[in-house]
N, C-alpha and C positions, 0 to 999 in steps of 0.2 A: 504494500500500500504506500503511495507517495506520501512524503512528509506532511504536506499541507492537508491532504485528505485525512491523514491519521489525526492531526490536531483538531480538524473540524469534527471528526467522528467522536473523539474523546472529550470535546469541549465541556460538557456538563461536569464530568468528573474532574477535569483539570481545573475548572473554576473553584471547585470545593477544596482541592489541594492547595491552590494558590491563596484562597482566603485563610486557610489555617496557617499557612506559612507567614502571611502578612501579620496576622494577629499575634502569633507567638513570637515573631521577630520583634514586634513592637514591645511586647512584654519584657523580653530579654534585655533590650537596649534601654528600657525605662526602669529596669530593676534598681539601679543605684538611687534614682530619685524616689521610687516607691519605698525603698529602705530608709532613706532620710526622712520622708514624710511620716513614716510610722515610728521612727526613732528606735529601731531595733538593731541587733547585731545579726551576723550571718546565721548562727544557730537558731535564734528566735525566728528569723524570717523563714528558715527551713521548716520549722514547726508550723508556722502559719500557713505555708503552702501545702501542708499535708492534707488539708481538707479537699484539695483539688483531686488527688487520685481517688479518694473515697467516693466523691460525687461522680467521677468519670466511670469508675468500675460499675457503679449502680446503673448509670445510664447505658453502658455497653450491654449489660444484661437485658435491658429493656429495648435495645435497638432493634432486634428482629421483629418484635411485636409492633414497634413504632413504624418500621418500614412497611410491614404488611398492611397496617391499618391505613396509612396515608398514601400508599402507592407512589405514583410519580411525584407527588408533592413532598415526600419524606425528606429527600436530600436538600431541596431548597429551604424547607422549613428548618432543618437542623443547622444549616449554614447561617441562616438569619438569626437563629437563637444564639449561635456562637458569637456572632458579631456584637449583638446586644450585650451578651455576657462579658465580653472583654472591655466594654466601656465602663463597667462597674468598679473594677479595682482602683482606677484613677480617682474615683469619687470617694473611696473609703478611707478618709483621713483619720477616722476613729479606729483604733486597733482591732476592736471586736468585730467591726464590719468587714474588715479585709478578708478573713477566711470565708465568710459567707459569699462575698463577691467572687472569690476564686472558685468556690464550689459551683456557682452558676456557670462560670466560664468552663470549668472542667466537665460538668455534666453535658453541656452542649457540644463540647469537643468530643466527648466519648460517643455520643450519637453519631456525629459526623464521621468519625474515624471508621466505625464499623460499616456505615452505609457507603462511603466513598470507595473503600477498598473492595467491598463486595461488588460494587458497580464496575470497577475496573476489571476485576476477575471475570465478570459476566461478559464484558466487552471483548476481552482477550479471547474467550472461548467462542463467542459468536462469530468473530472474523478471523480467528487464528493468527492474531498478531500479538506482539509483545508491547505492553503499554505501562507496566509498573514502573520501570526506570524513568520513563518520560513523566509520569504523574508525580513521582517523588522529586524529580528535577524541578518541576513547577513549584512544588512546596518549598524547595530550597531557595529558588529565585525569589519567591514571595517573601520568605523569611529574611533574605538579605535586603530586599527592598524595604520591608518594614523596619528593619534595624537601621538602615542608612537614613531613611526619612525621619525616624525617631531621633537619631543623633543630631540631625540638622535642626529639628524643632527644639531639642534640649539646649543646643548651643545658642539658639535664638532666645532662650529664656522661657520657653513654654513649660508649664507645669504638667504633671501626670494626667490631670483631668482633661486638659485640652488635647494632649498628645493621644491618649487612648481613645477619647471620644472621636477625634478626627479619623483615626485609623479604623475604628468600628464602622464608620461610614463607608470606607473602602470595602470592608467585609460585606456590607449589605449590597453593594453593587455586584460583588462576586456571587452573592446568593441569587440574584436575578439571572446571572449567566448559567446557573446550574439547571434552570428550567428545561425540561426535555419531554417531548411528546411521548417518547417510548422509554421513560425513565423508571418504570416499575422494576424492582429487583426481585426476581423469582427465587424460590427455594430458601428464603431466609429462616422460615419457621419449620420446626420439626413436624412431619406429618402426624396427625392424631390417630391414624388407623393402625399404627404399629408397624408400618412398612419402612420406617426410616432405617437407613444403613448406618452401622457403627462408624464413627469417624476415625478410630484407630489412633496411632501415635503420630501420624504426620502433622496435624495441626498443633500438637503439643510440642514436638521437637522444633518445628518451624517457628511456632510462636515464641519458643524460648530463645531462638536466635534473634528474632525481632525484638524481644524484651531487652536483651543485652545491647543490641545495636541502638535502640531508642533511649535506653537508660543512659548510655554513654554520650550519644549525640545530643540529646536535649539537655542533659546536665551541663555539658561543655558549652552549649549555646547560651544557656541561661546564666551561667556564672563566669563566662569569659570576660564580659565587660567589667565585672567587679575585680577579677584577677588583674586586668590591665590597669584599672584605675587605682585600686587599693594596694596590691602587691608591687606593681611596677611603676606607680606614680604617673599614669597616663591621664590625659584630659578626657572630658566627656565624649568628644568626637573620636578620640583614639580608642576609648572604651567601646563605643558603638561599632567601631570598625572590626572588633574582635569577632563577635557573632556574625557580622556581615561577611568577613573573610572566610569563616568556616562554611557558612551557608552558600556563598557564591561558588566556592570550590566544589562543594557537594553537588550543586546544581549542574555545573559543567561536567563533572565526573560522571554524574548520572546520565547525562546525554551521551557520554562515551559508553556507559554501561548499556544504554539503549541499543547502540550499534553492536556491542559485544554479545548481547543476548542472542542465543542461537548459534554463535560462532565459537564461544569458549565454554568449556564445561562449567556449569554453574557452581559445582562444589569446589572447583579450583578458585573461582572468583571469591567464594566465601573465605577460604583459608588465606589467600594472599591479602585480601582486604583487611582481615583481622590483624595480621602482622603489621601492615602499613599503618593502620589506625592506632595501634598500640605505640608504635615508634613516635608518631606525631604527638600523642598525648604526653609522652615522656619529655619530648623537646619543649612543649608548652610549659610543663611543670618546672623545668630548670631554666627558663628564659631569664635573661638579665634585663630586658627592656621590652617595650611593645613590639619591636621588630622581630625579636626572637619568638615571642608568643604568636605573632601572625604566621611565622614559618611553621611552627608546630601545628597551629590550627589548620593550615593549608594541607599539610601532609596527613593530618588526622582526617580531614574531610575527604581526601582522595580515597583513603582506605575504607572509611565508614560508609561512603556513598553507596556501595553496591550491596551492603549486607541486608538491609531490610527489604528492598525491592526484590532481590534474588530469592530471599526466603519466602516472601509472599507468593511469587510466581511458582516456586517449587511446591508450595502447599496446594495451589490450584492444579498444577500438572499431575501431582502424585495422588490426588483425591479422585474418587469415582465421580462421574458427571452429576449423578443425582444428589451427591452430598457436597458438591464443591462450594456452594454458597455458604452452607453451614460451617464447613471446614475453614474457609477464609475468615468467617465471622469469629470462630473460636480462636484462630491464630491471632486475629486482631485484638480480641479481648485480652488474651494473655500477653501479647507483645506490647500493647500500649500501657500495661502496668508499668513497664520500664519508662515509657514516655513521661508519665506523671511522677513516678517514684524517684527517678534520677535526680531532678533538681533539689527536692528536699533532703534526700540522702547525702548528696554532695554538699549541701549547706551544713548539715550536721558534722560531716567530716571536716569541712573547712573551718567551722567554728571551734572544733576541738584540736585539730592538728595543723590548720592553715590551708590556704588555697593550693599551695604547691603540692602538698600531700594528697589533696582531693583529686588532682589530675593524675597523680601516680596511681591512685585507686582506679581511675577511669581506664588507664592503660592496661592494668591487670584484668579488669572486667572484660574489656573488648577482646583481649587476647584469648579468652576462654572460648570464643567462637571457633577457633582453630581446632579445639578438641571436640566440639559438639557437632560440627559439620559432618563428620563421618557417620554419626548416628542417623542423621537424616538420609544420607546416601544409601544406607542399608535398606531403607524403606522402598527404594526403587526396584530392588531385586525381588 
């Protein structure tokens, strides 16, 4: 399928991925100001963010029913709720309001995560094309764009309320772009007549790889600005460039992964990507200035870029057609635990041992994919 036709075909899902990237990129780059607004340290901020995964996990469990009930309106509605949810943390100047605001953002993100990945898997199956790397590349570019724009607004003196409210408006525009006449996602709910096929180990192992990838990736994106500004003495603009550098690298690398899909053994991609990502995290942890941190984030982004999309595609490929949507949803639910748990866990480590040690922990964690990939490979035989 020609590139432009592929983009047009996958536009509804790409818009959802882009919206999520913009909103989380905004949050990561605005985190230093949110921390100052609340008057807390890294460990306390990590605890406040813990409400996010709780809400997200709950919403993910409800996502199949939500998708089945709303049909083709499910994905646009989820993206719109996510945009509104991300406007709230910037308004939560009272400390007890912040975790509630993050819970709203997390719940809407959980809904969107399950639905958009299931939508991409269905599109891949319908046309026999590879779209996961392209979709995740759009997320990364959206993340970088959100971080860069947020850095510019912070540098101009904008407060968290204005920054996050403005970028929430961008998310609402993306929600309109997810509208699709044929957008219903079939097979999300388990059949009630007892004919459902068992999902087996594929979504568990694949979801575990996604969990590690997202735990490392999102933790690094969310805390890289603080690492540059607090540990390395960078400016707000330099701090915002940290998550932007990581996200941009992952975006371009995922476009490369889109080309590699079908040409290189996916299990080789997983192992090589894990090693490269671990090396990058170690470089970032030992950086002496913003430049060294950027180098580490770039290397980390190259390696981490292929992990989650490759694992998602493998779950779809290795699952039976009748159970594919449920398998991808299960892997998403497990994998995105890491997306939400990574930032607060890294915050707790940073508050106890420092941000440098937090990135060492990220290197060890992502390196574990090298050991888990063969377990998924055995499910192919």
